[in-house]
Residue, then its C-alpha position, 0 to 999 in steps of 0.5 A: m658459857t656455851n661452846p661455839p656451834l659446829p657448822l651445820g652439814y658436812s665439814p671436810l678434813d684435811p688429808g691424814q686426819i680422822a673424825n669421830v663422834v664421842t658420846c658421854l655417859e654418866m651415872l648419878a648413884p650406884p645401880p642396883p647390882r647385877p647378879a652374877r653369871p656362870g663363868d664369872e668365878a674364872f675372872v680375877l681383878q687385880p690392882w696394878v700398882r706402879p707399872s712400868l711405862t713399857d708394860f702399861r703401854d703394851l697392854f694399852r695397845r693390845v686392848g686398844e689397837d683395834w679402836l684406835w687407842y693412841s693417847r697413851l702411846l703418844m703421851a710424854d713419859e713424865k706426864l704418863r708416869a705422873i698419872l699412873d703414880s697418882p694416888d687418885v688414879d686406880l689401875y687394874r688388870l683383869y685375869d683368867g688364870d695367868d692370862v691377861l684380859g683386860l685393863l680398867e682404869l679409874d680416874f678420881r683426880e676431879a674431886g666428887q667424881c670418877e671417870l672411867s677413863f680406860f676399860g677394855l679386853v684383849p681381842q680374844a676375850i670379847g664376846k665371852g663375859a669378861g666385859r660384863y664382869l669388868v664393868d660391874r667390878g669397875i662400877a662397884l670400885a669407883w662407888n665404894r672407895a676406901a673409907d679414907k678417901p672422898s666419896i663421889s657423886r658422879l661416875w662418867v665414861h665416854t665411847c665413840t664411833f671408833d669403838h666396838p659397834a656394841a659399846l654403847g649399848f653395853y654402857r647403857k645396859a650397865g647404867f649409864v645414861p648419855y648426856a652429850f656429844m662431842v667431835e674429836v678430830a686427829d691426825d691418824p696415828r697409823l700414818a705416823g706409825h704409832l699404830p700399824r696401818t692394819a689397826a682398826p680396819h673399820v676406820p678407812l685409812l686415807a693417806a696425807m697427800p705427799 
């Protein structure tokens, strides 16, 4: 069954809405390991077991505010708690000493595959090699699960036009291959106060009509 096609040409949005083009990427086998680089020894990836909702959302916001990450800020507490506590969702924080640099979430809830569901760095860590380290470790963790857990045959991730402009090329260099486009339309979370109006300045803020 195919989805109904979007109309060709421009489709206007209602005032206060935003839209972005999502690229889905996948890998169907582990890629060749990439060699460590100078500076990698400073990074440590640690499991984050049953974080409080406040702590999780705080890091989620720090990592994602510039890219309009809002889903986990709007999600009902009980639904988010169930995800974070699921034995099939693995959550990690990236450290440099005592400083938390990033977030990694691997979702194995669909049999035979893993979604790299959230991956990102705090702003001050971007461009310093932490992203390359984090994605390589995430890929290795996804393909090399514990012996008592089912293995996967597919690892996938999505990025969008709200993300860092280098994100798509970054994932392709890591071994992911694009396979689908989607268009996402949503109410602008900045207008509802879920994110500050200064978030994601590369995405114009067009207020809804009074």
